[in-house]
N, C-alpha and C positions, 0 to 999 in steps of 0.2 A: 602291554599295550592292547591286547585282546580284551582284557577286563575293562580297561578304561573306555574302549570303543563301545563295548556292551552296554556299560553303565550310561554313557552319553546317549546312546540310542534309546535306552529306557526313559531317560529324561525327556528326550525329543518326543517320544511316543506320548508320554503323559502331557507334555505341552500341546501336542496335536489334539488330543482328546479334550483338554481343557478349552482350547481355542474353538474347536467345533462345538463343543457343548455350549459355551458362551454365545456363539453366533446363533445357535438353535433357540436358546432362551430369549435372546433379544428379539428374534423373528416372532416367537410365540407371543410377546408383548406387543410389538408394533403393528403386526397384521390386524389382530382384532381391534386395536385402537383405530386403524384406518377404516375398518368395516363400520365400527361404531360411529365414527365422525361422518361417514358417508350416509348411512342409512337412518341412524337414530337422531343425529344432530342436523342432518340435511346440509352439512358444511364440510365437503370432502377435503382431506388433507392431501397434499400432492406428494409428500416425501415417503409415506410408508411403503408403497409398492416398490419404488426403485431401491429403497434402503433394504427391503426384504430380499430383493434379487441380488443385491451386493453380498449380503450376509449368506445367501444360499451358495454363491460362488465360493466364498471363504469356506463355508461348512463342507461343501462337496469336495473341494480339491484337497484341503488339509485333512479332512476326515477320511478321504480315500487313501492317503498315505498311511494313516493309522491302521485303517482296516486291512491294508496289505500286510502290515507287520504282524497284526493279530490273526491273520489268516481268516478274517471275518467277511472278506469280500465274497462276491458272488463267484462260485466255482461249481463247474459240473464235473463230478469225480467219477462218473460211471466208467469212463475209460480207464482212468487210473486204477480203480478197484479190480479191473480185469487183468491187470498187468502183475508180473512177479515184483517183488520188493526191489530187485536192483534196476529194473526197467522203470518202475514208478519213480524211483529216486532220480534217474536221468531225466525222465520227462518233467519232473518238478524243477529240476536245475534249467532245462530248456525254457520252461515258463518264467523262471526267475530271471534269465537273461533276456527274454522278451520283455519283461516288465521294466528291466534296465534301459532297453532301447526306447520303450515309450517314454521312461523318464527323461532320457536324453532329448527326445523329441519335444517334450513339454518345456524343457529348460530353453532350448534353442529358439523354437518358434514362439514360445510364450514371452521371452525377453524381446523378440522382434516385434511382438504385438504390443508390449508395454511401451517400447520405444516409439513405435508409430503413433500411438494414441496418447503420448504423454502430454501434449500440449492442448489437447481437447478437453472440454469440461462437460459435465452432465448438467442438464437444464435445471433440474430440482436441487443440485448441489454445485453451484457455480464455482465454489472455492476448491472442489475436488477434482482432480485430474482423472481422466478415463484411464490413464496408464496406471495409476495407483490401484484402480478397481480390478485391474487384470494382473496385478502383482502375485495373487495366489497361484496363478498357473505356473510360472517358473519356480516360485518358491516351493510349491508342492512337488515339482519335478525333482528339485534338489533333495527334499525330504524322502521322497520315494527312492531315489537313487542311493542315498545313505542306507535305507533300510534293505535294499537290494544287496549292497556290499556287505552289509551285516550277515544277511542270510547266506550268501555265497562263501564268505570268508569264514564266519564262525558257526555256521549252521543255524537252524531254526532257534529263535529266542526262547528261553525258558518261559513257561507259563507263570504269570504273575497275577496278583489280584486284579489287575487292570486289563487283562486280556481275555478273550472269549474262547479259547482253545478247549476248555473242558466242556463246552456245548457240543452236542451231537452235530455232525455235519450234514447237511442236506445233499442229496444227489441231484 
């Protein structure tokens, strides 16, 4: 059971990285296109900016879950470095529980936001529901909660070729 959960979380982590990377790649293509159309062609396109914002939401939330699992998120470790190993482990567990609470908050209130905006549309994309654009919030909450469960239940995930744990941590 533990090995299956760990493997599933590794695949979810890779999917998060791939999704965030694809969103970033698409953003780096459409934003310069929008700038080119506006300033070089003097014919601004209305869709690149809102599309870039939607992709940034996807990148930020899904990438944030992956960063949590990889311990690549912003962390100030000065206080932790001053503690004994047992106290440091307790503080890390408290931080993980706090992250689980944040994930539950994202799930609950993100789902309510999606529900409240489901029938609204975006002017530049009239066929796209505003609720769909907010789906990364509760989805990332679920992803992050799964990663929190993994860390609390199974301990820190092993370093793989896809993680950044072998990088020095900044204080």
